[in-house]
C-alpha positions as a Python dict, from the first residue, in 0.01 Angstrom:
ca = {
    (1, 'X'): (0, 0, 0),
    (2, 'X'): (-274, 239, 113),
    (3, 'X'): (-85, 526, -49),
    (4, 'X'): (-82, 337, -381),
    (5, 'X'): (-456, 276, -358),
    (6, 'X'): (-516, 640, -276),
    (7, 'X'): (-307, 748, -575),
    (8, 'X'): (-497, 506, -800),
    (9, 'X'): (-831, 649, -684),
    (10, 'X'): (-707, 1005, -727),
    (11, 'X'): (-582, 929, -1079),
    (12, 'X'): (-914, 764, -1168),
    (13, 'X'): (-1102, 1074, -1044),
    (14, 'X'): (-881, 1292, -1263),
    (15, 'X'): (-959, 1068, -1561),
    (16, 'X'): (-1330, 1098, -1485),
    (17, 'X'): (-1303, 1478, -1485),
    (18, 'X'): (-1142, 1457, -1830),
    (19, 'X'): (-1437, 1241, -1942),
    (20, 'X'): (-1707, 1495, -1855),
    (21, 'X'): (-1860, 1758, -2081),
    (22, 'X'): (-2105, 1993, -1906),
    (23, 'X'): (-2128, 1747, -1617),
    (24, 'X'): (-2222, 1448, -1836),
    (25, 'X'): (-2003, 1157, -1943),
    (26, 'X'): (-1889, 1200, -2303),
    (27, 'X'): (-1839, 873, -2494),
    (28, 'X'): (-1578, 1045, -2711),
    (29, 'X'): (-1384, 1163, -2408),
    (30, 'X'): (-1403, 817, -2248),
    (31, 'X'): (-1263, 667, -2571),
    (32, 'X'): (-980, 920, -2557),
    (33, 'X'): (-901, 839, -2194),
    (34, 'X'): (-897, 465, -2267),
    (35, 'X'): (-673, 516, -2571),
    (36, 'X'): (-434, 720, -2357),
    (37, 'X'): (-424, 448, -2090),
    (38, 'X'): (-356, 187, -2355),
    (39, 'X'): (-67, 390, -2496),
    (40, 'X'): (93, 490, -2165),
    (41, 'X'): (19, 185, -1946),
    (42, 'X'): (46, 355, -1605),
    (43, 'X'): (150, 167, -1293),
    (44, 'X'): (-138, -52, -1173),
    (45, 'X'): (-333, 0, -1495),
    (46, 'X'): (-587, -267, -1398),
    (47, 'X'): (-662, -96, -1066),
    (48, 'X'): (-692, 238, -1243),
    (49, 'X'): (-934, 89, -1498),
    (50, 'X'): (-1147, -69, -1225),
    (51, 'X'): (-1168, 256, -1028),
    (52, 'X'): (-1236, 457, -1345),
    (53, 'X'): (-1511, 215, -1448),
    (54, 'X'): (-1687, 251, -1111),
    (55, 'X'): (-1668, 630, -1129),
    (56, 'X'): (-1796, 643, -1488),
    (57, 'X'): (-2083, 406, -1405),
    (58, 'X'): (-2182, 622, -1108),
    (59, 'X'): (-2165, 940, -1320),
    (60, 'X'): (-2382, 781, -1588),
    (61, 'X'): (-2634, 669, -1324),
    (62, 'X'): (-2654, 1026, -1190),
    (63, 'X'): (-2769, 1135, -1536),
    (64, 'X'): (-3045, 877, -1570),
    (65, 'X'): (-3384, 846, -1409),
    (66, 'X'): (-3478, 478, -1408),
    (67, 'X'): (-3855, 470, -1374),
    (68, 'X'): (-3981, 137, -1245),
    (69, 'X'): (-4352, 84, -1304),
    (70, 'X'): (-4607, -191, -1246),
    (71, 'X'): (-4859, -91, -1510),
    (72, 'X'): (-4794, 88, -1831),
    (73, 'X'): (-4618, 421, -1868),
    (74, 'X'): (-4636, 634, -2179),
    (75, 'X'): (-4351, 827, -2339),
    (76, 'X'): (-4497, 1162, -2236),
    (77, 'X'): (-4507, 1064, -1866),
    (78, 'X'): (-4149, 939, -1888),
    (79, 'X'): (-4040, 1267, -2049),
    (80, 'X'): (-4223, 1466, -1780),
    (81, 'X'): (-4048, 1270, -1504),
    (82, 'X'): (-3709, 1324, -1670),
    (83, 'X'): (-3782, 1697, -1703),
    (84, 'X'): (-3886, 1720, -1337),
    (85, 'X'): (-3568, 1540, -1227),
    (86, 'X'): (-3359, 1769, -1450),
    (87, 'X'): (-3510, 2072, -1276),
    (88, 'X'): (-3464, 1916, -932),
    (89, 'X'): (-3096, 1831, -987),
    (90, 'X'): (-3006, 2123, -1211),
    (91, 'X'): (-2852, 1899, -1476),
    (92, 'X'): (-2979, 1701, -1776),
    (93, 'X'): (-3145, 1376, -1675),
    (94, 'X'): (-3268, 1118, -1925),
    (95, 'X'): (-3550, 876, -1847),
    (96, 'X'): (-3571, 504, -1904),
    (97, 'X'): (-3860, 275, -1815),
    (98, 'X'): (-3830, -64, -1646),
    (99, 'X'): (-4133, -281, -1573),
    (100, 'X'): (-4152, -413, -1214),
    (101, 'X'): (-4473, -600, -1134),
    (102, 'X'): (-4367, -634, -768),
    (103, 'X'): (-4457, -266, -718),
    (104, 'X'): (-4829, -362, -757),
    (105, 'X'): (-4914, -6, -870),
    (106, 'X'): (-4736, 329, -887),
    (107, 'X'): (-4376, 423, -959),
    (108, 'X'): (-4024, 408, -820),
    (109, 'X'): (-3772, 651, -968),
    (110, 'X'): (-3395, 609, -921),
    (111, 'X'): (-3147, 883, -1002),
    (112, 'X'): (-2799, 771, -901),
    (113, 'X'): (-2829, 670, -534),
    (114, 'X'): (-3154, 862, -478),
    (115, 'X'): (-3484, 672, -481),
    (116, 'X'): (-3830, 831, -501),
    (117, 'X'): (-4098, 583, -404),
    (118, 'X'): (-4463, 621, -494),
    (119, 'X'): (-4581, 263, -518),
    (120, 'X'): (-4831, 48, -332),
    (121, 'X'): (-4553, -196, -243),
    (122, 'X'): (-4347, 88, -91),
    (123, 'X'): (-4642, 216, 109),
    (124, 'X'): (-4714, -135, 240),
    (125, 'X'): (-4348, -175, 341),
    (126, 'X'): (-4362, 157, 531),
    (127, 'X'): (-4677, 44, 712),
    (128, 'X'): (-4519, -288, 806),
    (129, 'X'): (-4209, -111, 939),
    (130, 'X'): (-4420, 125, 1148),
    (131, 'X'): (-4607, -157, 1320),
}
């Protein structure tokens, strides 16, 4: 059973590689992969689709900087943050804004699994943990 799961994961990773163009997920390539899976119906197609979905979602998240903010943020600041993250990671990163009043003030930026915290709420949490 573990061997089957390992093969499913390996196949899903191969499908992800086919879905990338210059390190970014290509909607056209994803459509092609899904069409291929529909035509060929590999063994454990549902498991393959689940694993592929998780991998694609993670790859998309690695290409996005989600900027949480308490106050307002203008388009120029969002573009500057995306440009800075693109330089830091050496790949194109797009920015999207999400209001989060719980931050009190400042920003929290998420790129994939990485979080950059520069908010009052984050600083207060660090102080509380240090006490």
